[in-house]
C-alpha positions as CSV (number, residue, x, y, z in Angstrom):
1,G,-41.1,55.8,-28.3
2,I,-42.4,59.0,-26.8
3,D,-44.8,57.1,-24.4
4,I,-41.8,55.2,-22.8
5,E,-39.8,58.4,-22.4
6,F,-42.8,60.1,-20.8
7,M,-43.3,57.2,-18.4
8,R,-39.6,57.2,-17.5
9,R,-39.8,60.8,-16.5
10,L,-43.1,60.5,-14.8
11,E,-42.2,57.4,-12.7
12,R,-40.0,59.6,-10.4
13,H,-43.0,61.6,-9.3
14,V,-46.1,59.3,-9.4
15,N,-46.9,55.6,-9.3
16,L,-47.5,54.2,-12.8
17,V,-50.3,51.6,-13.2
18,P,-50.6,50.3,-16.7
19,V,-54.1,49.6,-17.8
20,I,-55.4,47.6,-20.9
21,A,-58.5,49.5,-22.1
22,K,-61.3,47.7,-23.9
23,A,-59.9,44.3,-22.8
24,D,-63.4,42.8,-23.3
25,T,-62.7,43.0,-27.1
26,M,-59.8,40.5,-26.7
27,T,-59.8,36.8,-26.1
28,V,-58.2,35.7,-22.8
29,A,-55.2,34.4,-24.7
30,E,-54.8,37.7,-26.6
31,R,-55.1,39.7,-23.4
32,D,-52.5,37.6,-21.6
33,A,-50.1,37.8,-24.5
34,F,-50.6,41.6,-24.7
35,R,-50.0,41.9,-20.9
36,R,-46.8,39.9,-21.1
37,L,-45.6,42.1,-24.1
38,I,-46.3,45.3,-22.2
39,L,-44.5,44.1,-19.1
40,S,-41.5,42.9,-21.1
41,E,-41.2,46.2,-23.0
42,L,-41.5,48.3,-19.8
43,R,-38.8,46.2,-18.1
44,A,-36.5,46.3,-21.1
45,C,-36.8,50.1,-21.1
46,G,-36.2,50.3,-17.3
47,V,-39.7,51.7,-16.5
48,R,-40.8,50.7,-13.0
49,I,-44.5,50.3,-12.4
50,F,-46.5,50.3,-9.2
51,E,-47.1,46.8,-7.8
52,L,-49.7,46.1,-5.2
53,D,-48.2,44.5,-2.1
54,G,-51.2,44.6,0.1
55,G,-50.0,47.6,2.1
56,G,-50.4,50.2,-0.6
57,A,-46.6,50.8,-1.1
58,S,-44.5,50.2,-4.2
59,S,-42.2,47.3,-3.9
60,P,-40.4,46.5,-7.1
61,S,-38.5,43.6,-5.5
62,K,-41.6,41.8,-4.3
63,P,-44.2,40.7,-7.0
64,A,-47.9,41.2,-6.2
65,H,-48.9,37.6,-7.0
66,G,-51.7,36.4,-4.7
67,K,-52.4,39.8,-3.1
68,L,-55.8,41.4,-2.9
69,G,-57.5,38.6,-4.6
70,S,-55.5,38.9,-7.8
71,T,-53.1,36.4,-9.3
72,R,-52.0,38.7,-12.1
73,P,-49.7,41.7,-11.9
74,P,-50.5,44.9,-13.8
75,P,-51.3,45.9,-16.4
76,F,-54.9,45.5,-15.4
77,A,-57.6,44.8,-18.0
78,I,-60.7,46.9,-18.0
79,S,-63.8,47.0,-20.3
């Protein structure tokens, strides 16, 4: 949709960090399923997101697992 097209155009100029708002209204299972859905849709559409690598630089080839105390990649869940 229009959000994906906007993100495709925007990713060339800024780092994209997806965020799940109001994650406290979801169960852990719902949140994790939604996170996987978002990531798969973004990958399928070719949208690159910013991934933390501990040094503050984007590195699409290296996942952020285990860095900065987090075992989950974006999108981040917030309340």
